[in-house]
Phi, psi and omega in degrees: 000147175280117177270136183233127176264101186270000179066206183276120181225152173295153183287309188304301176308329182284318179297311178308309178303320173308312185291321182293314177310310186295314184295327185272346187283163175230190184294342186263348186289128180293140171293143176233162173233116181254128174249133183199177184229139184244155171290156177318122178195140169261136181240137182253137169277173183300337177262009186288143185245131182310323182285359170278354169269102187279316183198089183294327186062227187270001181280122177296149182240122181247126177278121184238185189248009175279160171298165173089191180242212193282149171205169183241139173240142182196173175300145175090014175239136174268120176249132173249122178248100177280126171249086198242133176274099177299322177300315178294323181276350182066034173252130179278162186298316184291324175291321176305314177298319178298318178294319176299310184301322181295327175293328179288314179301319177295326173300307180301318181302322178311323183263010176085015183258143177259120177259154187228142167271140181230121183304131174086005181217088188301151181118188176240139185235158174234152176282124182289331184282340184196073182291344184259349184283162182253012178295134182278157177293148176312138175288143175206152182307131179076009181112185182262101183300141186294317182302318185294316178306313179298312180300332182272001177076022179270112188283122186234141174235135182278130183242341180216142182248147174231136177201119185235166173221134179240123179230124187047046177072013187242132182269153165208183199065196182164235193220142178232123183252124179282119186257287184212093187241166155283110187270356180307322183298333183295337179281354176269000176228168170258088186302129180070007181089001178261112182301126168086007173295126183274146179241135183230173168223181185291326174306314183302320186264017171102003182260122180259118177203169183264166173301312180299319179288324182283320180294320178297321178294308182303307180302324180293320178295314180298313182297321178290313181281347177253013173294153176299000000 
């Protein structure tokens, strides 16, 4: 993929640019990966419920066409938008999601952090009691259901959110990795629709890195794991 570092950009025009790129592309259009940082904004997915926005305050809420529910974007977060022709690369949607998640998990591993998939709660999580440990989450049919883990007292923090859109076999929207943010706005929503879900960033769990370094690593991993 051709990688583009957009820097810090407003959400709405970036979303519109993704839609225009996707609508205009054809079979010969090169895939691209956009890396950026957004000004503060809450975005609702197509399944998002208004009551999961508890108190937006002065932060705008944007209804989008991606999957998933409400999330927050803001300074200190790396956002990756893969603009990929799935038919050309031979990747099905479910595998695409798995590969994006794997790129995030490998990015976290670069910084010594163990990331986890959790059944029933899209995104990537870390164990708050041991973010650098390699112990797997308890096994359960169909994965580790999020509610069951919470009931069993396993503290989890969400460190990356995933929301995609596929149009004419081409992807847009993508993934957001929390690096060093003001996390307070996450307390104004129910991330993934889960009340009280804690959201963390690399800084919170003791990893000191820059936005540029995290963006570079995530970009490399996405480029590698989304290759045909």
